[in-house]
C-alpha positions, 0 to 999 in steps of 0.5 A: 069436640069440646063437651066429649073430648072428641076428634072430628074431622069433616070433609065435604066436596060440593058438585063443583069439586069445591072443598069444605073442611073442618078438623078439631086436630090436625087431619094427619093425626086423625087419619093416622089414629083412624088407620091404627084403630081400624087396621085399614091402611089409607097410605103405604110407605111408598106414598109417605116417601112421595109426599115427603119427596113432593114437599122437598121439591116445593121447597127446593122450587121456593128457594129457586124462585127466590134466588131468581128474583134476586138474580133479576135484582128484585126483593134485594132490600132484604139481603145483608152485603155478604148475601149479595156477593154470591149473586155479584159473583153469579152475575158476573160469571153469566156476563163473562159467558154471554161475552165469550159466546158473543166473541165466539159468534164474532169470530166465526163471522170472520172465518165465513167471511173470509172463506167467502172472500176467497171463494169470490176471488177463485171465481173472479180468477176463473172468470178472468181466465175464461175471459182471456181464453176466449179473447186469444181465440177471437170468439168474443169478436165473433159473438159481438157480430152475431149480436148485431144482426138485422140492424138491431143494436144489442149490448155485448153480453157475456156468453158465460154467467155465474149464479152463486147458490145460497147456503140456505135454500129458504132465502129464494122463497117468497120473493 
C-alpha cells in the first residue's frame, strides 16, 4: 500500500465466524470507490437510511442508559449542579406519583372494607331476623328436643348456616 499507493481492504472469516480485517483506508470509502468504479450496487439508499437510523437509535439508547444511571444515583460526580436539577425534579415527580398510587390503593381498600362491613351487617341482621322468627314459631324448642334423642346429649345447633364464598375461587385450592 505504501510503495504502490494502493488501497487495500482484506476481510477474512474463519470457520467459527470470527472476523479478521485489514484496511489501508476506512472500509466505507474503499467500498464506495469500488461501487463507483464497478457500477455494482453494494447497498442502496434504503440500506443507507437504515444504517443511519440504527446509528441514531444506538446513540439514543446510550443517552438513555446514561440518564438511567443518573436516576439511579450512579455516575453523578461528572455532573454540574445545573445538570442535577432536572434529575432531582424527575425523581420528585416519580416519588409524587408513587405516593399518589399508594393513597389510591389505600382508599380502594377502605371502600372494600366498608362494603364488606355493610355486607356483614346485612347478613347479621338477616340471621337475627330468621332466629327471631323461628323463636316466635316455636321451632327452636322442637329442634332442640330432636337433638336429645336416645339419651345422647348433643349440643344445640342452628339449622341454618351461611357460607360466604370468596371473591377469588383459587383461595379455596391447596388447603
